[in-house]
N, C-alpha and C positions, 0 to 999 in steps of 0.2 A: 676861505672858511663860510663867508655868506653865501656864493654859489651851492655848497654844498649843502647848507643846510633850505636853502631854497629847491635845492631838486629832492630832499627827504619831504618836503610839505607838498609837494606836488605829486607825489609815491601812495603820500597817507590818503591823500586825496580820492586816487583814483580809484585806491584799496577800499573806502568808505561806500563808493558808488557800486563797486564790485560784491561787497561783503553786508547787506540790508542788516544788520543785527538788528534783534528787539531793544529798547530801553539806553538807545545812544551808546551802548558798551565802545570801548576802545578796541578797534581790533586789534588780536594778539594771538599767538598760535599757544597759548598755555592750556587750554581745554584740550584740544588737542595732541599736544603734549601728553597731558593727565590719560589720555582713554591709552595712545598708543603706547604707553608704560604699561598699562593693566596688562595688554598684548604681548607686550616684549618689555618685563620690565628693566629698568638701568641701559636701554639703551639711551643713545645720545645725536641720533639723527634729525630729531626736532627742530627743525630752525626756531628761533628766540621770535622771531618775526616773519612774516609772510616775504619769500623768493621768487623769484621769475618763474620757476618751475621749467625752462628750458630743456634740461634734461630727461623728466618724465615720458613714458612709454604711452603708459594707458591712463593718466590721469591729467589729460593735458586741457589746459584753459588759456582764453585770452587775458587774465589779467595774473595776477600774484598768488601766492599755492602755499600752502603751512606743508607741504609733500616734499618727501626729497625723494632721489632715485633710490636707496635703500631702504628706503619708507615705504616705497611703491612696493619693492621685492615681496617685503615681509606680511604687507595686506595683502596680496596675493596668494602666498602660503597659507595667511589666515584664513581668507576666502576660500580657498580648496578645503580645509578642515573642518570649517563651517558649514559646506554642504555635505561631505561626508558622513558628519557627525548628527545631521540633520536627515540624512537616506537613512541611516538607523534608528533615530529615534520615531519617522512616522512610519516604519513597518516594522517596528520591535513589537507591536501588538499582534499584527499578523503570526508574524516566525516566532512567537510566544506559543500562540493558538494551534499551527499545525503541528510544533515540537511534541509540545506538552500530550498531543491528543494522539499523536503518533505513537509516542511510548505506552500511552493507556493503553491503545487496542494490541499495539505486539505484546505488550503482557496479557492481556485477556485473551487472545489466540493461544500463547506458549501454555497459560492456564488451562484452556478447554482441551488441549494436547496432553498437557499431564493427566488430566484426570480422565481423558480416554483410555490412554495409557494403563494408568492403575486400574482402570475396570477392566479393561480386557485380563488384564493377569488375574486379577480376583475370580472374574469369571472361569477363567479355564481351570485354575486351582480347584475352584468351587464343583466344577461340573466334569473335567476331565483332566485331574489329578497326575494320569498316567503321563499327560502331554504337557503338564505345565511348566515340568526342568526345563527342557527341550524348546519350549515356544517361547520363553521368555526372551531371548536373546531377539529371536524374528520379530516378537512383537515391540521389543523395545527400534529394533532397528526401524520397524515400519514408520514409527510415530517420529522417529529422527529424522528420517529420510521427509515427511509430509512437515516438519519443521524448517527445515533447509529451504523445499522447493515455496513456500510463501515468502519465504529471502531471496526467492531469485534463482535457486540450482538450476541447472539445466537439465534436472530428473523428469520422467512423465509419472502423472499418477496410475497410470496403465501398468508399467513397469512396475512401481513398488508393490499392489496390489499382487501383479503375476509373480515378483518374487518370493512374497510372502505365502503364495499357496503353495506355490513351486517346491517351497522349503518345507511347507508346512506336511504337507503329502508322503512325506517317506516316513515323518512321525504317527500318522496316522494310519498310513499301511501300515507300519510295525506295530501300532498300540494300541490301536480300535480294529483294526479289520485282521490283526494275528499273523500279518504276515513275515514273511523274512528277508532281508537284502543276502541272503547266504549264496541264492541261487540265481541272482540278478544285482545290475550295478546300481548305487545310490541315484547317479548321475540318470539313468535310465527312468528309474522310479519316478524321480523329482518333476524327469519332464512329461508322466505317462497322465495327469490328472485333466492336461484342459483336455486332448482328446477322448478320455474316458468320461467328461462330464461330472467328474468324482462330485465334485463340492455344489455340484447342481447352479441356479442363476444366480449364487451368490456373490462367486469371485466379479462377475459383468455388473452385477446391482452395485457393488462397493465400486467399482470402477466411475459408471456414472454419476455417481452419486457424490465421492469424493472430489470426479474433478470439475464441476460444476462449482461447489464449494468453496473448494483451497482456490480456484484458479478466480473465482471473485475476489476472495480476501486476497491472494496474491496479486492481482493486479489494484486492489484498495490501496495498498500498504506501496505497491509502488509509485501512485499517485501521489500518495502524501509524500513520498521522500522526494520525489520531483519537485512537488511545491515548494518542499523544504529548498532544496537547492535554486528554484526558480528567484524565490527572496534574497536569498542569499548574496547570489549574482545581484540583485540588484540592489541590495544597501550595501554592495560595495563597489559600485560604480564609480570610476576616478575621474575627476574633471580631463578636460583635454586642457591645453593649452589657450583655446581661443575660449572655451567653458571658462578657465581659470579668470581671465582678463574680462569676461564681460560679470565674473560675477563682483573683482574687482569695482567695476564701473557701478555694480549695483550697490554694495555694501558700504565702501569707502573710501571710494571717490570723490564721494559729499565732505568727509571728513577734511579732505582738503581744503575746502572753501568755507567752513569754519559750520557747517551744517550737521550738528554731531545730533539736534533732538528729530526732526521730521525724519519718519520711515519711506523707503523705497514704494513709489506708487504699484498699487496691485497689478493692473495691468502690465508695467514696466517688467515688474519682479516675474511673473507668469511667462511674460516673452521671454525674457533670460531663462528661464527654471524648462521650457519647451525647449531650446534650444542646448541646453545644459544634459538635461537627461536623453540626448543621443537617439530620439525616437522613441523612448520607451510608451509613450502612447499609444502607439502602433500596437503594444501586447495587449490592449485591452479587449479586443473582441476575441482574442485566444485565451486569455485569461477569463473572460466571461464565461465562456463555453466551459473552462475547467472546473468553474466551481457547479456547474448548471451538472454537467458528467459525472462528478464527484457524487452530488448529490442523488441522482439518480440510481449510482451502482450504489450508493449505501441503501436505497430504498428498495431496491433488488435483493440484497444480500438475506434473503426469507425463505420460508418453505426451501425447496430446492437446493438453494445459494444458500444457506443459513448454515455457517461452516460448525457450530456449537451443537445444532440440532443432527446432523450428519456425524460428528465425530463422534457423539455420546450416545448414537445407536450401533457404531461399528462391536461392541462386544456381542449383541444379540447378534448381528450380520454374522460374523465368527462361528458364534453358538449356532446357529443353524446352518452353516455349509459345513461343521463338523457333524453334527446330527444328520445331515443328509447324507454320508458320509458313513456314518454306523448304521444309519436307518434303512439304509438302502441295502448293504450287502455290509453287515458287520455284525455284534453279539447285540442286539437290539432290547432293550429289556421292556418290561412291561409300560401297557401303553399308560402316562401320568394326564395327559389332558384328553378332551374331546374337542375342546373350543379354540379355534383360531384366537379369537381375541380375548381370551381368559387366561393367562401364562399362570404357571402356580407360581405363590407367592415370592418363592426363594429367586426367581427372574426379574423380580421388578428392578433390582436394583441397575442391572446390566439394561433393559430396554429403554426407562426413563431417564430425561434429559434432567439435571440437577439444575441448581441455581448458581450461579456466579456470585463472586463476591460484590459486586456491584451491578446495577440494570444494565445490562450491556447497549440495548438497541435504545433507551433511555439516553444513553451519553451519545450513542452515535446521533439521533435526532439533534439534541443539542448541540453537537459540533457542526453537524451540515447547516443548522441555523447561524450560529455566531459565524461562522464561512461567508454564507451568504450577504451579511453584513459588508464584506467587504469585495464586492463583487464588482467594482468600479473602483478598485484601490489605484489602478494603473491610469485611467482616464482622470482623477484626481490627485495625482500625486504630486502633480507640480503646484496646484494649491496647497495644498498639505505642505508644501514646503515653504511657500509663504504665507500660508499662518502663523507659521511659527515667527511670525516678524511683529510686534506690536499696529495695531491700525493707527493711521493717524486719525489724532481729535479732529483735526479740520483738514476736511481732504484740498483746502487750497494751498497745504503746505506739507508738499509727500515729494521726494525726488525722482522726479520721472526722466531723470539723461538729458534731458533736452543742451545742457551744457556741451554735453560730450560729442567727437566731432566723429564718430557714427554710431551706431544702433544695433544691439542684437536680435531684431524683431527677424532680420532676415534670415537668419539661422532655424527659424522654425519650419521652413520645410526641407532639412537637409534630411538626407534618406537614413535610414536608420544605422546605428555605430554597429561594428561587426559581434559584439556579444549580445548586443541588445535580437540579433537577428538570429543568436543562438538559443536562446530563450524561446523566441517565438517560434522555432522547429523544436525545441524540445515538446513547449506546449503542444503543436501540432499533433504530436506522435503519440502523447499519453492521451488526448481528446481522443485520438480515432479509436484508442485502446477500449476505452472505458465507452465509449458509444458503443461498441461490438459487446459487450459485457452484462451493460449496464440495463434496464427495463425499466416498462412502465412511464408512469408521467413525469409529471417535474418535481412532484413531491415522492411518488414510487414507497411512500408508507402504507398502503393497504394493509390493514390487520388479516391480509390472508390466511387459513389453516394451514397449519404445517400439513406435508403431504405426509398420512401416516404409513408406519413401518408395522406390518402386521406381523405383530410374536406371537411367541407359541408354537408348539408343535402341530401337524398335522399328521390326524391319526387314522387307522387302518379304513376309517371310515367317512374320513371327510373329504371334503372337496374342499382344497384349497383356495383360498381367492387369490387375483392376480396381485403380482408387487409391482408397482412404479413399472407399467407398463410392457414388464417383461414377460409378460404371459404365466399361468400359476404354474406353479413348481412340482416338478414331476412327483408323481404320487409315489410314497415310501412304504408300500404295502407288502414287501417281499424282502423274508429274513434270510439272510445268506452267510453260511458260517465256511468263509474263506481261510483253507489251509496252506499248507504248504503248496509254492507253484509247481515242485514236481511230485506233488502226490497227490491224491484227489480231490476232485472241488465239489462240494455236496450243495444243492438246492433247495429250498424248500417253500412253498406257498403256503401261509398261512390259512387256514379256514376260515372261509366268509359261508353265514347264512344264506347268501344270496347266489352263491357259485357252488359249483361242483366241488365234490368231494376234492381234496388237494392232492397232487399228485407228486412224489418223489423223484427226482431224476438225479443218477449219482453221473459224474463226468469228468474228464483229465484238462486240466487245462488247454494243452495243443488241441485237443479236439475239441473245445467249446464253441466255436467256429461251426461246425458241423454238428452242432445239437440239432436233432430233429424234432423232438419234444418242445420247442418252440411255445408253445401254448400251455404248457403247464407254467411258463417263467411269466413274472409279468415285464412289459415288453420294455419298460424305461431300465430296469434293474437287467435285463439282456443285455442290453444294449450298452451299457456302462462296462459290464461285467466283458463285452468281447471284445469291446473297444481298449478295455485294459489289457483282457490277455493278448489281443492281436499285438499290443506294444510290447508287451512282456516275452513273448516267443518268437517274435520274429528272428529271422536268422539274422546273424552278426552281433548279436548282442550281448555284449560280454556278461558273467553269470559271475564275476568276481566282485565284490564288494572294493569299488574304493573308498 
């Protein structure tokens, strides 16, 4: 009995030396029990008094401990959970910023497309009532295709525009030009507009402008979605086994020695985090490039890459394309305008942009500014995680892990985890895409004027100015009354004061290419008619409507 008491006294003396508690407190495991039960209510694994701890795997000490093996296992689970929740907390603001703005911009782009569709339909109903009914589905399909394109569909802008005009031409042929498909197939008429140049330069103009603006919009949305994916992947990183053990040493092994107050030393914490993040710091240069590239791309979405400006001018381009057909070879009405830059008042709604429900570029600029605040997100990720721990009131009282048998500092130079390598590869890809589509300087927010679209009609005596480098539109000063293809084709050149009196030439469609009096025809219209008749009267073309 006496020997047993002496043994306990010696053990207590040794414990007092290893646990220098302030205020001369009697060492026991009561406070450790209280903290542990706050993590695992009802657990009975905390010893009443310190034990040897010979069965511990991680929190091993040279003296007695208040931890059991079961406690160590539970602490390790808590450490993993704490790390995962910490990642979600420090990335929540960045994640929310990208997700919310991606939704805002997507809705803004959808709003632009809806308004462009409605304006186009209103223009057709007002200016081409005979086409409006048949063209409604064509216009709807065009804007649906554009909406799917900016979301990543495999279609191309050139194909969308070609399909629109290919299906629009038979309507224009029948209802504007007075033609009939009774003698020629619908398929043949549908394919004739390209070779004949029926719509002038406007289909090509639409392709060029839409390709630039929609592609910039598409890449911008893709970059935002990839940013969301990257941050999602980051805040769902799962600690490896080695990381879980290191986190256990960092956060909970001090409890085993009764050190419940002092937090981990900052250097020790950062070393553990660097090892646990699996090389996330190597993402930093690629993330910085992502933020810079997205800013340049956003800044370049002006002028020819401004989706709003381009889409809201589509009604004007389609109107001019249809007027090109009817003006070159159709029942042309009296000249309504002599100025390219002064369209009739009722055209204004179709050619001018309208304000969205919010200032788009103000939101865009603010988003990029806020995103740049996260330019060093990955290099500061470990610091942010460690900052969640309370700073020690006295730098001499912090847990530095020196009592442990090994340290996690050697893990700081580990190669990146596979999932981190995947993040880097994704960022490399999108950075290459944004670099190829962005423009300007770092800011890219110069308020350069939007390239103007020359609205209004070129009348008989006007020299139309060039449009977007495509050259001047063909002069539409010839009135042609196009009858049935199997009947006579009557061509007329209107009288000009500066020209010789006009001549009249009657011809038949099959003989149009052999027309002798070409000088009596405007060259552009003759080119159009000859091309059209060449296609429609070629051998082997079915004359039955399909």
